C-alpha positions in Angstrom: 0.0 0.3 0.3 1.9 3.1 -1.3 -0.6 6.1 -1.2 -2.5 7.2 1.6 -5.4 7.5 -1.2 -5.6 3.8 -0.9 -6.3 3.6 2.9 -9.6 3.5 2.7 -9.3 -0.1 0.6 -7.0 -1.6 3.5 -8.2 -4.5 5.0 -5.8 -6.1 7.3 -4.8 -3.8 9.4 -2.5 -4.5 12.5 -2.3 -1.7 15.6 0.6 -1.8 17.7 0.6 0.3 21.4 3.4 1.1 23.2 3.5 0.8 26.9 3.9 4.6 27.3 0.6 5.6 26.1 -1.7 2.3 28.0 0.3 2.4 31.4 -0.2 6.1 31.8 4.1 6.9 32.3 3.9 3.0 34.9 0.9 4.0 36.7 -1.1 1.0 35.5 -3.4 0.6 32.7 -4.9 3.4 31.4 -8.8 2.1 31.3 -10.3 5.1 29.4 -7.6 5.3 26.2 -7.8 1.3 25.9 -11.5 1.9 26.2 -11.1 4.2 23.1 -8.7 2.1 21.0 -10.8 -0.4 21.5 -13.7 0.9 20.0 -12.1 2.1 16.8 -10.8 -0.9 16.3 -14.1 -2.7 16.9 -15.3 0.3 14.1 -12.9 -1.5 12.0 -14.0 -4.5 12.3 -17.7 -3.8 11.9 -16.0 -2.3 8.3 -14.9 -5.8 7.1 -11.2 -4.8 7.9 -9.9 -7.7 10.1 -7.4 -5.5 12.2 -4.8 -7.4 14.9 -3.3 -5.8 18.0 0.3 -6.0 18.6 0.2 -4.9 22.7 2.8 -3.7 25.0 3.0 -3.2 28.7 2.5 -6.4 30.6 5.5 -5.7 32.5 4.4 -2.0 33.5 1.4 -2.9 34.9 2.4 -6.6 36.4 5.1 -3.9 38.6 1.9 -1.6 39.4 0.0 -4.6 40.5 3.2 -6.0 42.6 3.3 -2.4 44.5 6.8 -2.0 42.5 7.3 1.6 41.8 10.9 0.8 40.3 11.6 -0.7 37.4 14.0 -4.3 38.6 17.1 -5.3 37.4 17.0 -8.9 37.8 15.4 -10.9 35.2 13.7 -12.9 37.0 11.8 -10.3 38.6 11.0 -9.0 35.3 9.5 -12.0 33.8 7.5 -12.2 37.2 6.2 -8.8 36.8 5.4 -9.4 32.8 3.3 -13.0 34.0 1.7 -10.7 36.4 0.8 -8.1 34.2 0.2 -10.1 31.0 -3.2 -11.6 32.6 -3.9 -7.7 33.6 -4.1 -6.6 30.2 -5.9 -9.2 28.2 -8.2 -9.6 30.9 -8.6 -5.5 30.2 -8.7 -6.0 26.7 -11.2 -9.3 26.8 -13.7 -6.6 29.0 -13.3 -4.0 26.2 -14.2 -6.2 23.4 -17.1 -7.7 24.9 -18.6 -4.5 25.0 -18.7 -4.7 21.2 -19.8 -8.8 20.7 -16.3 -9.2 20.1 -14.0 -12.3 21.5 -10.3 -12.5 21.9 -7.2 -14.4 22.0 -4.2 -14.0 23.4 -1.0 -15.0 21.0 2.7 -14.9 22.6 5.3 -15.0 20.4 9.1 -15.5 20.9 11.4 -15.5 18.3 12.4 -19.5 18.3 8.7 -19.3 16.8 9.9 -16.8 13.9 13.1 -18.8 13.6 11.5 -22.4 13.2 10.2 -22.7 10.1 7.1 -24.8 10.9 6.3 -22.8 14.1 6.1 -20.1 11.6 3.9 -21.5 9.4 1.5 -22.7 12.6 2.1 -19.3 14.0 0.2 -18.0 10.2 -2.4 -20.4 10.7 -3.5 -19.4 14.0 -3.9 -16.0 13.2 -5.1 -16.2 9.8 -7.5 -18.6 11.4 -8.6 -16.3 14.3 -9.2 -13.8 12.2 -11.3 -15.5 9.6 -13.7 -16.3 12.8 -13.9 -12.7 13.5 -11.6 -13.2 16.7 -9.2 -10.0 18.0 -6.2 -11.6 18.2 -4.1 -9.9 21.1 -0.2 -10.2 20.6 2.6 -10.0 23.3 6.1 -11.6 23.4 6.5 -13.8 25.5 8.5 -12.3 28.2 8.5 -14.8 30.8 10.4 -17.1 29.1 12.6 -15.2 26.5 15.7 -13.9 27.7 17.1 -11.6 25.3 13.3 -9.9 24.3 12.9 -8.7 27.8 15.7 -6.9 28.2 16.4 -5.7 24.4 12.9 -6.4 22.7 10.6 -4.6 20.6 7.0 -4.6 20.0 7.6 -2.5 16.7 9.3 -5.3 15.3 6.8 -8.0 16.4 4.4 -5.8 14.9 6.2 -5.7 11.5 6.7 -9.8 11.6 3.6 -10.1 12.7 2.9 -8.1 9.2 5.3 -10.3 6.9 3.0 -13.6 8.5 -0.4 -12.2 7.7 0.4 -10.2 4.7 -1.1 -6.8 6.6 -2.2 -4.1 4.1 -1.0 -1.5 6.8 0.8 -1.6 10.5 -0.4 1.8 12.6 2.1 2.2 15.1 0.6 4.4 17.6 3.1 6.6 20.0 3.5 9.2 22.2 4.4 11.8 19.7 2.3 13.0 16.2 4.7 11.1 14.4 8.5 11.5 13.1 9.9 15.1 12.8 12.6 16.8 10.1 14.4 17.2 13.6 13.9 17.3 17.0 11.2 18.9 18.5 11.9 19.1 21.5 15.3 21.5 20.6 14.4 23.2 17.5 10.9 25.3 17.9 11.1 25.3 13.6 10.8 20.8 13.8 8.6 19.7 11.3 6.4 16.9 11.1 7.1 14.4 8.4 3.9 13.3 6.6 5.6 10.9 4.6 8.6 9.5 3.1 10.2 6.1 1.8 10.8 3.7 3.7 14.2 3.4 1.9 15.4 6.6 2.0 18.9 6.9 2.8 18.3 10.4 5.4 15.6 8.5 7.8 18.3 7.5 9.4 19.6 10.1 10.8 16.2 11.8 10.8 15.4 9.1 13.1 18.1 8.3 15.0 18.7 11.9 16.1 15.3 12.2 17.6 14.2 12.0 20.8 10.0 12.0 19.8 8.2 9.3 20.7 11.1 7.5 22.9 9.5 4.5 24.4 12.0 1.7 24.5 13.4 2.0 21.4 12.4 5.3 20.1 12.1 6.0 16.6 14.8 4.3 15.0 13.3 1.3 15.8 10.0 2.3 14.4 11.7 2.9 11.2 13.5 -0.6 11.0 10.3 -1.8 11.7 8.5 -0.4 8.6 11.2 -1.4 6.9 10.5 -5.0 7.5 7.1 -4.7 7.4 7.4 -3.2 3.7 8.7 -6.9 2.5 5.3 -7.8 2.4 4.1 -4.7 0.8 3.0 -3.3 4.0 3.0 0.4 4.6 3.9 1.8 8.2 2.3 4.9 10.2 4.1 6.1 13.2 0.8 8.2 14.5 -0.1 9.8 18.5 -1.9 7.8 19.8 -3.9 10.2 22.1 -5.1 11.8 18.2 -8.9 11.8 18.6 -10.4 9.0 16.5 -7.4 8.0 15.1 -7.8 5.0 13.4 -11.0 5.4 11.5 -9.9 9.1 10.3 -6.4 7.5 9.6 -8.5 4.7 7.2 -10.6 8.1 5.7 -7.1 9.0 4.2 -6.3 11.7 6.5 -2.8 13.0 6.6 -1.9 12.3 10.3 1.2 10.7 11.6 4.3 9.9 9.6 3.7 7.4 6.2 6.6 5.3 6.0 6.3 4.2 2.0 6.9 0.6 0.9 8.5 1.4 -2.4 10.2 -2.0 -2.8 8.1 -5.0 -4.5 6.9 -7.3 -1.9 9.5 -10.7 -1.0 7.7 -14.1 -1.5 6.5 -15.8 1.1 9.8 -18.2 2.1 12.1 -14.5 1.5 9.8 -12.9 3.9 10.5 -16.1 6.7 14.3 -15.5 6.1 14.6 -11.8 6.5 12.7 -12.4 9.8 15.6 -14.2 11.4 17.3 -12.1 14.1 19.6 -15.2 14.8 22.2 -16.0 12.4 24.2 -19.3 13.0 27.4 -17.8 11.2 28.8 -15.1 8.8 30.4 -15.0 5.5 32.5 -11.7 4.9 32.3 -11.4 1.5 34.6 -9.4 -1.3 33.7 -6.5 -3.4 32.8 -8.6 -6.5 30.4 -11.2 -4.8 29.1 -8.5 -3.2 28.0 -6.7 -6.5 26.8 -10.3 -7.9 24.5 -10.4 -5.1 23.2 -6.8 -5.1 23.3 -5.8 -8.5 22.8 -9.0 -10.9 20.5 -11.1 -8.0 23.5 -13.8 -8.5 23.9 -16.9 -6.2 26.6 -16.8 -3.5 29.6 -18.6 -4.8 32.4 -20.4 -2.6 35.0 -18.0 -4.4 33.7 -15.1 -3.7 33.7 -15.6 0.4 36.8 -14.3 2.2 36.6 -15.7 5.6 33.9 -18.3 7.4 32.7 -17.0 10.9 30.8 -19.0 13.6 29.1 -23.0 13.6 26.5 -23.2 11.9 25.0 -26.3 9.8 23.6 -27.4 6.4 20.1 -25.3 6.2 21.3 -23.0 9.1 20.4 -19.4 7.8 23.8 -17.0 7.7 24.8 -13.6 7.8 27.1 -12.4 4.5 28.8 -9.1 5.7 30.8 -6.7 3.2 34.5 -6.6 3.8 33.5 -3.0 5.7 31.2 -4.9 8.0 27.7 -4.4 6.6 25.5 -7.0 6.7 24.7 -7.6 2.9 22.3 -10.4 2.2 20.9 -13.6 4.8 20.6 -16.7 3.8 20.1 -21.1 4.2 23.2 -21.9 3.8 24.2 -25.6 1.3 27.8 -26.8 3.5 28.2 -26.8 7.2 30.4 -24.7 9.0 33.6 -27.0 8.3 32.8 -28.0 4.5 32.6 -24.3 4.0 35.8 -22.6 5.7 37.6 -25.6 3.4 35.7 -24.6 -0.2 35.9 -20.6 0.3 37.9 -18.6 -2.2 38.0 -21.7 -4.3 36.0 -22.2 -7.6 32.8 -24.3 -7.5 34.6 -26.9 -10.2 37.1 -27.7 -7.1 34.2 -28.5 -4.3 34.6 -32.2 -5.5 38.1 -32.4 -5.1 37.9 -31.0 -1.8 35.0 -32.2 0.0 34.9 -35.8 -2.2 31.1 -34.8 -3.1 29.5 -31.8 -5.0 25.6 -31.2 -2.8 25.2 -27.9 -4.6 27.7 -25.7 -6.6 26.9 -22.1 -4.7 27.1 -21.7 -1.0 23.4 -19.8 -0.7 21.6 -20.7 -3.7 19.6 -16.8 -4.9 16.4 -18.2 -4.4 17.5 -19.0 -0.5 19.0 -15.6 -0.3 17.5 -12.5 0.9 19.1 -9.3 0.4 19.1 -6.8 3.1 
């Protein structure tokens, strides 16, 4: 979805609400605000727009319920707060959606669920089935069991991964700022809200990275990265103020609220969308300049001769990262050889694989069908 004029035609929508909006700055769930958003989401469903909700707030709500005024540093205490708060969060949503005769379902995901191909497909099947039965899925990270998510996870990225899963038309990120600004509005009185910008605009990282606006858990830069991830399935992303009255129906009417991050690249096929969502790679391949050019400009497979260095301990079929000699990640893909074999054949022409290994599985280290550019 590449223009606001097409928003009225959007059907599958994901709404992400951050904890700073939901918990009144850590003072417990803002039930009045929550009721307003559920009213709007229920309205989208009545307009035949199946809408999925990605909601933060479990740890913050758990802290309130446990009487903790300061966010704990210990992982076990954070996980305990998440466990306590998640029940309160779902209970609040369930109560609000019941007023509209709408059922809800709790979906807790981890990176492992999106990394494993079969679990990824299972999650997709469950979500689409719930939507087809008129149920509102409420998705959150499974903070009670995952270590890295509770420390570094952000639900902007989770929202983008879910957008890839169900091929959503729009990802709406509700935040405590009216959008993305061309400079920090807290420092510059002449800062202007950007109405729309290509998600691939090279200036976007500088703008988002230098802004203090919208600083929730991850800040604006995580929202921009999430938008780029969502764009791989053709999903457009809106960053918009959650306190704006009737923000969702107004957006869907095409009103120029927030910042529209336009997905300018063509959508990837399903298998490559899954690949790009892999955050935990098993190894790294350092490529020479010729290999980088062959991948980026010519759409070719990765051959052993273009690899200068092999790092990590991966097996055949694992996801590995491909980097330039300057350290920039170029691509990710499913590798055809394990780490030991890759170390033996890297830098060699493909016709020598049989002589080195005693067999040939594939002439490429990574076939282009199993590789996605970043």
